[in-house]
C-alpha positions in Angstrom: -15.1 25.7 8.2 -12.4 22.9 8.3 -14.7 20.8 6.1 -14.8 23.6 3.4 -11.1 24.1 3.6 -10.4 20.5 2.7 -13.3 19.6 0.4 -12.8 22.7 -1.8 -9.2 21.7 -2.6 -8.3 19.9 -5.8 -7.2 16.9 -3.9 -10.3 16.9 -1.7 -12.6 17.1 -4.7 -10.8 14.3 -6.4 -11.0 12.1 -3.3 -14.8 12.7 -3.1 -15.1 11.9 -6.8 -13.1 8.7 -6.3 -15.1 7.5 -3.4 -18.6 8.6 -4.6 -19.7 5.4 -6.4 -18.1 2.9 -3.9 -20.0 1.0 -1.3 -20.1 2.1 2.3 -17.8 -0.8 3.3 -15.3 0.0 0.6 -15.3 3.7 1.5 -14.7 3.0 5.2 -11.8 0.6 4.4 -10.1 3.0 2.0 -10.4 5.9 4.4 -9.1 3.7 7.2 -5.9 3.3 5.2 -5.7 7.0 4.3 -6.0 8.2 7.9 -2.9 6.3 8.9 -0.7 8.1 6.4 2.0 10.3 7.8 1.6 12.9 5.0 -0.5 16.0 5.3 -2.9 15.5 2.5 -5.9 15.1 4.8 -4.5 17.4 7.5 -6.4 20.1 9.4 -5.1 23.3 10.9 -3.1 24.3 7.8 -1.3 21.0 7.8 -0.3 20.9 11.4 -2.4 18.0 12.5 -2.5 14.9 10.2 -5.7 12.8 9.9 -4.0 10.0 11.9 -4.1 12.4 14.9 -7.7 13.6 14.4 -9.0 10.4 12.8 -12.8 10.2 13.1 -13.7 14.0 12.8 -12.1 14.2 9.4 -13.5 10.9 8.3 -16.9 11.9 9.4 -16.7 15.1 7.3 -15.7 13.2 4.2 -18.4 10.5 4.7 -21.0 13.2 5.3 -20.1 15.0 2.1 -20.3 11.8 0.2 -23.7 10.8 1.5 -25.0 14.3 0.5 -23.8 13.7 -3.1 -25.4 10.3 -3.8 -28.0 8.0 -2.3 -26.6 4.8 -0.9 -28.5 2.4 -3.2 -26.7 3.8 -6.2 -23.2 3.0 -5.0 -22.4 -0.3 -6.7 -19.1 0.2 -8.5 -17.2 -2.4 -6.4 -20.1 -4.9 -6.3 -18.9 -6.8 -9.4 -15.6 -7.5 -7.6 -17.5 -9.2 -4.7 -14.9 -7.9 -2.2 -15.3 -8.8 1.4 -13.7 -5.6 2.8 -13.7 -7.0 6.3 -11.3 -9.7 5.3 -8.7 -7.1 4.2 -8.4 -5.7 7.7 -5.9 -6.3 10.5 -6.9 -9.2 12.6 -9.2 -10.7 9.9 -8.5 -14.2 8.5 -5.4 -14.3 6.3 -7.2 -13.8 3.0 -4.6 -12.7 0.5 -7.2 -13.3 -2.2 -9.6 -10.7 -0.9 -6.7 -8.2 -0.4 -5.7 -8.7 -4.0 -9.2 -8.1 -5.2 -9.5 -4.9 -3.2 -6.1 -3.5 -4.3 -6.9 -4.3 -8.0 -10.2 -2.5 -7.7 -8.5 0.5 -6.1 -6.0 0.7 -8.9 -8.7 0.3 -11.6 -10.8 3.1 -10.0 -7.7 5.3 -9.9 -7.0 4.5 -13.6 -10.6 5.4 -14.4 -10.4 8.7 -12.6 -7.0 9.5 -14.2 -8.6 9.1 -17.7 -11.8 11.1 -16.7 -9.8 14.1 -15.4 -7.2 14.1 -18.2 -4.2 12.7 -16.3 -4.5 14.9 -13.2 -1.4 14.6 -11.0 -3.6 14.3 -7.9 -4.5 10.8 -9.0 -0.8 9.8 -8.6 -0.6 11.7 -5.3 -3.6 9.5 -4.1 -1.7 6.4 -5.1 1.3 7.6 -3.1 -1.0 8.1 0.0 -1.7 4.3 -0.2 2.0 3.5 -0.5 2.7 5.7 2.6 0.1 4.0 4.8 1.0 1.5 7.6 1.8 -2.2 7.5 -1.9 -3.2 7.8 -3.1 -1.3 4.8 -4.5 -3.1 1.8 -1.4 -2.4 -0.4 1.0 -3.4 2.4 -0.9 -6.7 3.1 -0.4 -7.6 -0.6 3.1 -8.7 0.6 2.4 -11.3 3.2 5.2 -12.7 5.5 6.2 -16.0 4.0 9.9 -16.6 4.8 12.3 -16.2 7.7 16.1 -16.5 8.0 17.4 -19.4 10.0 19.2 -17.3 12.6 19.3 -13.6 13.6 22.1 -11.3 12.6 24.4 -9.4 14.9 23.8 -6.0 13.4 21.2 -3.7 14.9 19.6 -1.7 12.1 16.6 0.6 11.6 14.0 0.4 14.4 16.1 -2.1 16.3 17.8 0.8 17.9 14.6 1.6 19.7 13.2 0.3 22.9 10.5 -2.0 21.5 12.5 -4.7 19.8 10.3 -7.7 19.0 12.7 -9.6 16.7 16.2 -8.5 17.4 18.6 -9.5 14.7 15.9 -9.6 12.0 14.5 -7.1 9.6 11.0 -7.2 8.1 12.0 -7.0 4.4 9.9 -7.0 1.2 11.5 -9.4 -1.2 10.5 -6.9 -4.0 10.9 -3.4 -2.6 7.7 -1.4 -2.2 9.0 1.5 -4.2 9.7 -0.8 -7.1 6.3 -2.4 -7.4 4.5 0.9 -6.8 6.3 2.4 -9.7 4.6 -0.3 -11.8 1.3 0.5 -10.2 1.9 4.1 -11.3 2.4 2.9 -14.8 -0.8 1.0 -14.7 -2.8 4.1 -13.7 -1.2 6.2 -16.4 -1.9 3.6 -19.0 1.7 2.7 -20.0 1.2 -0.8 -18.5 -1.9 -3.0 -18.6 -3.9 -3.8 -15.5 -3.1 -7.4 -16.3 0.4 -6.7 -14.9 -1.2 -6.4 -11.5 -1.9 -10.1 -11.4 1.7 -11.0 -12.2 3.0 -8.5 -9.6 0.8 -9.8 -6.8 2.1 -13.3 -7.3 5.7 -12.2 -6.8 5.5 -9.9 -3.8 5.9 -11.2 -0.2 7.9 -10.4 2.9 10.8 -12.0 4.7 12.1 -11.8 8.3 15.6 -11.3 7.1 18.8 -11.7 9.1 20.0 -8.2 9.8 23.5 -8.8 8.6 22.0 -9.9 5.2 19.9 -6.8 5.2 23.2 -4.8 5.3 24.4 -6.8 2.3 21.4 -5.5 0.3 22.3 -1.9 1.3 26.0 -2.4 0.5 25.0 -3.7 -3.0 22.7 -0.7 -3.6 19.7 -3.0 -3.8 17.8 -2.1 -0.6 15.2 -0.2 -2.7 15.5 -1.6 -6.2 15.8 -4.9 -8.1 18.8 -5.9 -10.2 19.1 -4.3 -13.7 17.1 -5.9 -16.4 15.0 -7.8 -13.8 11.4 -8.4 -15.0 8.2 -9.8 -13.4 8.9 -13.1 -15.2 12.1 -13.5 -13.1 12.7 -14.9 -9.7 12.0 -12.3 -6.9 14.9 -13.7 -4.9 17.3 -12.6 -7.6 17.9 -9.4 -5.6 19.2 -11.5 -2.7 21.4 -13.6 -4.9 22.9 -10.4 -6.4 23.7 -9.1 -2.9 25.5 -12.4 -2.0 22.9 -13.7 0.4 22.8 -17.5 0.9 19.3 -18.5 0.0 19.8 -21.8 1.8 19.5 -19.8 5.1 16.0 -18.5 4.2 13.1 -21.0 4.8 9.4 -20.8 4.4 7.4 -20.0 7.5 5.2 -23.0 8.4 
């Protein structure tokens, strides 16, 4: 019954259509990301239990429905990308190249579905599910940790108020905010930007273990979730830090 409740929804049908021509490895990796989302798109019990809490039972239902729709040997859509899906997982070798290939494929498939169904809003909702997934999802791993401030800050911000503080005085910060680059992924799917923009974006996004005092400077400047006005993907991604008054000499590459 739960299977029918989900798979007969517009979002459920779109997800099946999206995954249908993808390899088993690709399906498993994509569903792994979706089951860690905090939203209720894949929930059971009228939205009271998210897929992250029920995990395999919901995944099994989706995979079972997909296998009933199409024989395995016909699923080849991601074959031409030659993606090693295992390399995109937590704990695998640090292969940004494989992660970029996988993310680009996911966007292209969403763009294809968006055209097929006439711009259905559920396509953009599915993209938002990828944005909401955890730090080891494909789209989050597009922004690898590459820089660290020389010293910690004095301010305790965000999760640093909790009991499990791994790096007190530092904040894991995306040099280009996630909301900003996902807006451009949204434009790619809708066709207002070319897929070629993805390659330019992927070269400019990375993460910084930022001094927590500097993180507060970003918030004070109103730049914690956006880039400076008139900033483009041809500009320096550190321009946001400069605009907030952060000394870039205190931020060094991680070796």
